[in-house]
C-alpha positions as CSV (number, residue, x, y, z in Angstrom):
1,X,85.3,117.5,86.6
2,X,83.0,114.6,87.1
3,X,81.4,114.1,90.5
4,X,80.8,110.6,91.8
5,X,77.5,110.2,93.5
6,X,76.5,107.2,95.6
7,X,73.2,106.3,97.1
8,X,73.2,105.3,100.7
9,X,72.1,101.7,99.8
10,X,75.1,101.4,97.4
11,X,77.6,102.2,100.1
12,X,75.9,100.0,102.6
13,X,75.9,97.1,100.2
14,X,79.5,97.6,99.3
15,X,80.5,97.9,103.0
16,X,78.5,94.7,103.8
17,X,80.2,92.7,101.1
18,X,83.7,94.0,102.0
19,X,83.4,92.9,105.7
20,X,84.3,89.3,106.4
21,X,81.5,87.3,108.1
22,X,81.8,87.4,111.8
23,X,80.0,84.6,113.7
24,X,82.0,84.3,116.9
25,X,83.0,87.2,119.1
26,X,85.1,87.4,122.3
27,X,84.6,90.5,124.5
28,X,87.4,91.2,127.0
29,X,86.8,94.0,129.4
30,X,87.0,94.6,133.2
31,X,83.6,96.3,133.2
32,X,80.9,93.6,133.6
33,X,78.0,95.8,132.5
34,X,79.8,96.8,129.3
35,X,80.8,93.2,128.6
36,X,77.2,91.9,129.1
37,X,75.7,94.8,127.0
38,X,78.0,94.0,124.1
39,X,77.3,90.3,124.4
40,X,73.6,90.8,124.3
41,X,73.9,93.0,121.2
42,X,75.9,90.4,119.4
43,X,73.6,87.6,120.4
44,X,70.6,89.5,119.2
45,X,72.3,89.4,115.8
46,X,72.6,85.6,116.1
47,X,76.3,85.6,116.8
48,X,78.0,83.5,119.4
49,X,79.6,85.7,122.0
50,X,81.8,85.0,125.0
51,X,83.0,87.4,127.7
52,X,86.2,87.5,129.8
53,X,87.2,89.8,132.5
54,X,90.9,89.1,132.5
55,X,93.8,87.9,130.4
56,X,93.8,84.3,131.6
57,X,90.1,83.8,131.1
58,X,90.3,85.4,127.6
59,X,93.2,83.2,126.5
60,X,91.4,80.0,127.6
61,X,88.2,81.0,125.7
62,X,90.3,82.0,122.7
63,X,92.1,78.7,122.5
64,X,89.0,76.7,122.9
65,X,86.7,78.6,120.6
66,X,88.8,80.4,118.0
67,X,86.6,83.5,117.7
68,X,86.5,85.5,114.5
69,X,86.7,88.8,116.3
70,X,88.2,89.9,119.7
71,X,87.1,93.2,121.3
72,X,89.8,94.0,123.8
73,X,89.8,96.9,126.3
74,X,93.2,98.4,126.1
75,X,93.1,99.7,129.7
76,X,92.8,96.7,131.9
77,X,94.5,95.9,135.2
78,X,97.3,93.4,134.4
79,X,96.8,93.4,130.7
80,X,98.1,95.8,128.1
81,X,96.1,95.5,124.8
């Protein structure tokens, strides 16, 4: 039986190539500290990031900016993710 072996760099490169490029992120969460921490992390990677604390705010940002990725807290008051 042959065993496949991969170097860490091979896997990282393959994973990087398989992931679509994300430049715009919308973070929806009722926890302000968490939202801002994530926003800061994405902006450090030169991505555009928006935050929203509720469904109405999130939908407005989504319609206006068409983010590539939406991170949604599934346990929010008034919103079922």
